[in-house]
C-alpha positions as CSV (number, residue, x, y, z in Angstrom):
1,M,-19.5,55.4,14.3
2,D,-16.3,56.1,16.3
3,V,-13.3,58.1,15.2
4,P,-10.0,56.7,16.7
5,D,-7.6,59.1,18.5
6,D,-4.6,57.1,17.3
7,A,-5.3,57.1,13.6
8,P,-2.2,56.5,11.4
9,A,-0.6,59.3,9.3
10,T,-1.4,57.5,6.0
11,C,-4.0,54.9,5.0
12,P,-2.7,51.4,6.0
13,T,-4.5,49.8,3.0
14,C,-3.1,51.9,0.1
15,G,-0.5,54.2,1.7
16,A,-2.2,57.5,0.4
17,A,-3.1,60.5,2.5
18,Y,-6.7,60.5,3.7
19,D,-9.3,63.2,4.8
20,S,-10.9,61.3,7.7
21,V,-11.2,57.9,9.3
22,S,-14.1,56.3,11.0
23,V,-14.6,52.9,12.8
24,H,-17.7,50.8,12.4
25,D,-19.0,47.8,14.4
26,A,-22.3,47.2,12.6
27,G,-23.8,47.1,9.1
28,L,-23.0,49.7,6.6
29,L,-23.4,50.8,3.0
30,V,-20.9,52.5,0.7
31,N,-21.9,54.3,-2.5
32,L,-19.3,56.6,-4.1
33,L,-21.0,57.1,-7.5
34,D,-20.9,60.8,-8.3
35,N,-19.7,61.6,-4.8
36,E,-18.6,65.3,-4.7
37,R,-16.3,64.9,-1.6
38,Y,-14.6,61.4,-1.7
39,R,-13.2,59.5,-4.6
40,R,-12.6,56.3,-2.7
41,V,-12.8,54.7,0.8
42,C,-10.4,52.0,1.9
43,F,-11.4,49.4,4.5
44,E,-9.1,48.0,7.1
45,P,-10.3,45.2,9.5
46,V,-9.1,45.8,13.1
47,A,-9.8,44.4,16.6
48,G,-11.3,46.7,19.2
49,A,-10.0,47.0,22.8
50,D,-12.1,44.1,23.9
51,G,-11.3,42.0,20.8
52,E,-14.5,42.8,19.0
53,A,-14.3,42.9,15.1
54,L,-14.3,46.4,13.7
55,V,-13.7,48.0,10.3
56,E,-11.9,51.3,9.9
57,F,-12.9,53.4,6.8
58,Y,-10.2,55.7,5.3
59,H,-11.9,58.4,3.3
60,H,-9.9,59.8,0.3
61,T,-10.8,63.0,-1.5
62,H,-10.5,63.4,-5.2
63,E,-7.3,65.5,-4.8
64,Q,-5.7,62.8,-2.6
65,V,-6.3,60.0,-5.1
66,A,-5.5,60.4,-8.8
67,A,-8.2,59.1,-11.2
68,G,-5.9,56.3,-12.5
69,D,-5.2,54.9,-9.0
Protein backbone atom coordinates (compact mmCIF):
# COMPACT_ATOMS: atom_id res chain seq x y z
CA MET A 1 0.00 0.00 0.00
CA ASP A 2 1.23 3.50 -0.86
CA VAL A 3 -0.38 6.80 0.21
CA PRO A 4 0.00 9.56 -2.42
CA ASP A 5 1.41 12.97 -1.49
CA ASP A 6 -0.83 14.73 -4.03
CA ALA A 7 -4.22 13.34 -2.94
CA PRO A 8 -7.21 15.52 -3.94
CA ALA A 9 -9.21 17.55 -1.40
CA THR A 10 -12.40 15.52 -2.05
CA CYS A 11 -13.09 12.04 -3.40
CA PRO A 12 -12.91 12.05 -7.23
CA THR A 13 -15.51 9.27 -7.40
CA CYS A 14 -18.34 10.73 -5.27
CA GLY A 15 -17.16 14.27 -4.36
CA ALA A 16 -17.50 13.72 -0.59
CA ALA A 17 -14.89 14.38 2.07
CA TYR A 18 -12.76 11.35 2.99
CA ASP A 19 -10.67 10.25 5.96
CA SER A 20 -7.75 8.68 4.09
CA VAL A 21 -6.62 7.45 0.69
CA SER A 22 -4.43 4.51 -0.23
CA VAL A 23 -3.02 3.24 -3.54
CA HIS A 24 -2.88 -0.47 -4.39
CA ASP A 25 -1.11 -2.39 -7.15
CA ALA A 26 -1.99 -5.96 -6.20
CA GLY A 27 -4.95 -8.09 -5.08
CA LEU A 28 -7.19 -6.83 -2.34
CA LEU A 29 -10.38 -7.57 -0.41
CA VAL A 30 -12.95 -5.09 0.88
CA ASN A 31 -15.50 -5.97 3.58
CA LEU A 32 -17.36 -3.08 5.24
CA LEU A 33 -20.04 -5.09 7.03
CA ASP A 34 -20.30 -3.78 10.59
CA ASN A 35 -17.19 -1.64 10.11
CA GLU A 36 -16.87 0.74 13.08
CA ARG A 37 -14.63 3.26 11.29
CA TYR A 38 -15.67 3.43 7.62
CA ARG A 39 -19.10 3.48 6.00
CA ARG A 40 -17.86 3.19 2.41
CA VAL A 41 -14.75 3.07 0.25
CA CYS A 42 -14.72 4.53 -3.27
CA PHE A 43 -12.37 3.13 -5.91
CA GLU A 44 -10.64 5.23 -8.57
CA PRO A 45 -8.42 3.59 -11.24
CA VAL A 46 -5.23 5.58 -11.94
CA ALA A 47 -1.95 5.16 -13.79
CA GLY A 48 1.30 5.12 -11.83
CA ALA A 49 4.37 7.17 -12.75
CA ASP A 50 5.60 4.41 -15.04
CA GLY A 51 2.14 3.73 -16.52
CA GLU A 52 1.33 0.75 -14.28
CA ALA A 53 -2.35 0.21 -13.41
CA LEU A 54 -3.20 1.24 -9.84
CA VAL A 55 -6.38 1.69 -7.80
CA GLU A 56 -6.82 4.50 -5.27
CA PHE A 57 -9.13 3.76 -2.32
CA TYR A 58 -10.93 6.72 -0.70
CA HIS A 59 -12.07 5.77 2.82
CA HIS A 60 -15.22 7.58 4.07
CA THR A 61 -16.22 7.60 7.74
CA HIS A 62 -19.83 7.22 8.87
CA GLU A 63 -19.94 10.96 9.64
CA GLN A 64 -18.68 11.92 6.17
CA VAL A 65 -21.29 9.85 4.34
CA ALA A 66 -24.97 9.90 5.30
CA ALA A 67 -26.77 6.55 5.58
CA GLY A 68 -28.96 7.36 2.55
CA ASP A 69 -26.05 8.15 0.20
